[in-house]
C-alpha positions in Angstrom: -41.6 -41.6 -45.3 -45.3 -42.4 -45.7 -47.3 -44.2 -43.0 -47.3 -47.4 -45.0 -43.5 -47.2 -45.4 -43.1 -46.4 -41.7 -45.2 -49.5 -40.8 -43.1 -51.7 -43.0 -39.8 -50.2 -41.8 -37.7 -52.2 -39.4 -37.3 -51.1 -35.8 -34.3 -49.0 -34.8 -32.7 -52.1 -33.3 -33.3 -54.3 -36.3 -32.1 -51.5 -38.7 -28.9 -51.0 -36.7 -28.2 -54.8 -36.6 -28.7 -55.0 -40.4 -26.5 -52.0 -40.9 -23.7 -53.5 -38.7 -24.0 -56.8 -40.6 -23.5 -55.0 -43.9 -20.6 -53.0 -42.6 -19.0 -56.2 -41.2 -19.4 -58.0 -44.6 -17.8 -55.0 -46.4 -15.0 -54.8 -43.8 -14.3 -58.5 -44.1 -14.4 -58.2 -47.9 -17.2 -60.8 -47.9 -19.2 -58.6 -50.3 -18.8 -59.3 -54.0 -18.0 -56.3 -56.1 -21.2 -56.9 -58.1 -23.2 -56.7 -54.9 -21.3 -53.8 -53.3 -23.5 -51.1 -54.8 -26.7 -52.8 -53.5 -25.1 -53.2 -50.0 -24.1 -49.5 -49.9 -27.6 -48.4 -51.1 -29.2 -50.5 -48.3 -26.8 -49.2 -45.8 -27.7 -45.6 -46.8 -31.4 -46.4 -46.4 -30.9 -47.9 -43.0 -28.7 -45.0 -41.9 -31.4 -42.5 -42.9 -34.0 -44.6 -41.1 -32.0 -44.6 -37.9 -31.3 -40.9 -38.2 -35.0 -40.2 -38.7 -36.0 -42.3 -35.6 -33.3 -40.5 -33.5 -34.6 -37.1 -34.6 -38.2 -38.1 -33.8 -37.1 -39.3 -30.3 -35.2 -36.1 -29.7 -38.3 -34.0 -30.5 -40.5 -36.1 -28.3 -38.0 -35.8 -25.4 -37.7 -32.1 -25.9 -41.6 -31.8 -25.8 -41.8 -33.9 -22.7 -39.1 -31.8 -21.0 -40.7 -28.6 -22.0 -44.0 -29.8 -20.7 -42.5 -30.8 -17.4 -40.7 -27.5 -17.2 -44.0 -25.7 -17.7 -45.6 -27.7 -14.9 -43.0 -26.7 -12.3 
């Protein structure tokens, strides 16, 4: 993901809310078959975005913990 894409990307919370809304529409059969592919593609994009943000946070936490462990 480029910096421009990252800047335009929704926050983790917003992405998760959108993903949950898509899943709810699919579960409730509110999504037209013609639109189902688009919904699934967007859900995949949001899922990847959320995973990426979680991985980044994990790395940052590990670095902080390692730094604190080195200070002890």
